[in-house]
C-alpha positions in Angstrom: 16.0 4.4 -27.4 12.8 4.1 -25.4 11.7 6.7 -22.8 8.9 6.0 -20.3 6.7 8.9 -19.1 4.7 7.1 -16.4 3.4 10.4 -14.9 2.4 12.1 -18.1 -1.2 13.3 -17.7 -2.5 14.6 -21.1 -5.2 11.9 -21.2 -5.7 10.9 -17.6 -4.0 11.7 -14.3 -0.7 9.8 -14.3 -2.1 7.8 -17.3 1.4 7.8 -18.8 3.0 7.4 -22.2 6.2 6.0 -23.8 8.4 7.5 -26.6 10.8 5.8 -29.0 13.7 7.8 -30.5 16.0 6.9 -33.3 19.4 8.4 -34.1 19.2 9.6 -37.7 21.5 12.1 -39.6 23.4 13.1 -36.4 20.2 13.9 -34.5 17.7 12.1 -32.3 14.2 11.9 -33.8 11.0 10.8 -32.2 9.6 7.8 -34.2 6.7 6.7 -32.0 4.6 7.7 -29.0 2.5 5.0 -27.2 -0.4 5.4 -24.8 -2.8 2.9 -23.2 -5.5 2.4 -25.9 -8.1 2.4 -23.1 -6.6 5.0 -20.7 -7.4 5.3 -17.0 -6.1 7.4 -14.1 -3.0 6.2 -12.4 -2.3 3.5 -15.0 1.4 4.6 -15.1 1.8 3.4 -18.7 5.5 3.8 -19.4 6.7 2.6 -16.0 9.2 0.5 -17.9 10.1 0.2 -21.5 12.3 -2.2 -23.5 13.3 -2.0 -27.1 15.0 -4.7 -29.1 18.3 -4.0 -30.9 16.8 -2.7 -34.2 13.8 -1.0 -32.7 11.3 -3.2 -34.4 9.8 -4.5 -31.1 8.9 -2.3 -28.1 7.4 -3.5 -24.8 5.8 -1.0 -22.4 4.4 -1.7 -18.9 1.5 -0.2 -17.1 1.9 -1.2 -13.4 -1.3 0.6 -12.4 -3.5 -1.2 -15.0 -6.7 -2.2 -13.1 -8.0 -4.6 -15.8 -8.7 -8.0 -14.4 -7.5 -11.3 -16.0 -4.3 -13.1 -16.7 -2.6 -14.4 -19.8 -1.4 -13.1 -23.2 -4.0 -11.5 -25.5 -3.9 -10.0 -29.0 -6.0 -7.0 -27.9 -6.7 -5.0 -24.8 -9.9 -5.9 -22.8 -12.2 -2.9 -22.7 -13.6 -3.7 -19.2 -11.7 -2.1 -16.4 -11.7 -3.5 -12.9 -11.7 -1.8 -9.6 -9.6 1.3 -10.1 -8.4 1.2 -6.5 -6.5 -2.0 -7.3 -3.7 -2.5 -9.8 -2.5 -5.7 -11.3 -0.1 -4.5 -14.0 0.2 -5.3 -17.7 2.6 -5.1 -20.6 1.9 -4.0 -24.1 4.0 -5.3 -27.0 4.3 -3.4 -30.3 5.9 -4.5 -33.5 7.0 -2.3 -36.4 5.9 -3.2 -39.9 5.5 0.1 -41.8 4.2 1.5 -38.5 4.0 0.3 -34.9 1.0 -1.9 -34.0 0.2 -3.5 -30.7 0.6 -7.3 -31.1 0.3 -8.5 -27.5 -1.3 -7.5 -24.3 0.1 -9.5 -21.3 -1.4 -9.6 -17.8 0.1 -11.0 -14.7 -0.5 -14.7 -14.1 -1.1 -13.9 -10.4 -3.5 -11.1 -10.9 -5.3 -11.8 -7.6 -2.2 -10.4 -5.9 -3.6 -6.9 -5.2 -1.1 -4.1 -5.6 1.0 -6.2 -7.9 3.9 -4.4 -9.7 3.8 -6.7 -12.7 5.9 -4.9 -15.3 8.0 -2.8 -12.9 11.0 -3.9 -15.0 11.3 -5.1 -18.6 14.0 -6.6 -20.8 13.9 -7.8 -24.4 16.4 -10.0 -26.0 18.3 -8.4 -28.9 16.1 -10.1 -31.5 12.9 -9.4 -29.5 12.1 -13.1 -29.2 12.2 -13.2 -25.4 10.6 -10.8 -23.0 11.4 -10.7 -19.3 8.8 -9.1 -17.0 9.6 -8.3 -13.4 7.2 -8.2 -10.5 8.9 -7.1 -7.3 5.8 -7.7 -5.2 4.7 -11.1 -6.4 3.9 -12.9 -3.2 2.8 -16.3 -4.5 5.7 -18.0 -2.7 5.9 -20.7 -5.2 8.9 -21.2 -7.4 10.3 -22.9 -10.4 9.7 -22.9 -14.0 6.5 -23.2 -16.0 3.3 -21.3 -16.7 5.3 -18.3 -17.9 7.1 -17.9 -14.6 10.8 -18.4 -15.0 12.4 -17.4 -11.7 11.0 -16.9 -8.2 13.2 -16.2 -5.3 11.8 -15.6 -1.8 14.5 -14.4 0.6 14.7 -12.8 4.0 15.7 -9.2 4.5 16.0 -8.2 8.2 13.9 -11.1 9.2 11.1 -10.2 6.8 10.2 -12.3 3.8 10.9 -10.4 0.6 9.4 -11.8 -2.6 9.4 -11.2 -6.3 9.3 -12.9 -9.7 10.5 -12.7 -13.2 8.3 -14.0 -16.0 9.6 -15.0 -19.4 7.5 -14.8 -22.6 
């Protein structure tokens, strides 16, 4: 079971954390704690968390991540962008004797200031597919490709509402 602590502030104000628990011998035991390896204030690491069925893969989002860039990386860029803007990111950890970060994913549309990339996460049972939601993606283009799987602009009370789901 994964628990996000997006407002946890032991490293930075609202830097966040995420915990993973496992049910062992009739009790829940904490097996991991994750934090942004390059923490920053208001990162909200732990906004969303997804765990595959056996707990071997964990994805944690940080919707306040100010790092600039887009794509999938095997490490976290040290440079931090303008802390007044957020783009969002997702950290993926895999268990092999211990949890290690294996992927760092940034929004494809990082120029969309105030993005909420990572506001929701879901992992398939085997961990082979990760869905990342961004309720404020306003690119207004749809279809499949370049990581974007679903985009649905729709009208609510006469105002255009947007969002996207990215599959990895």
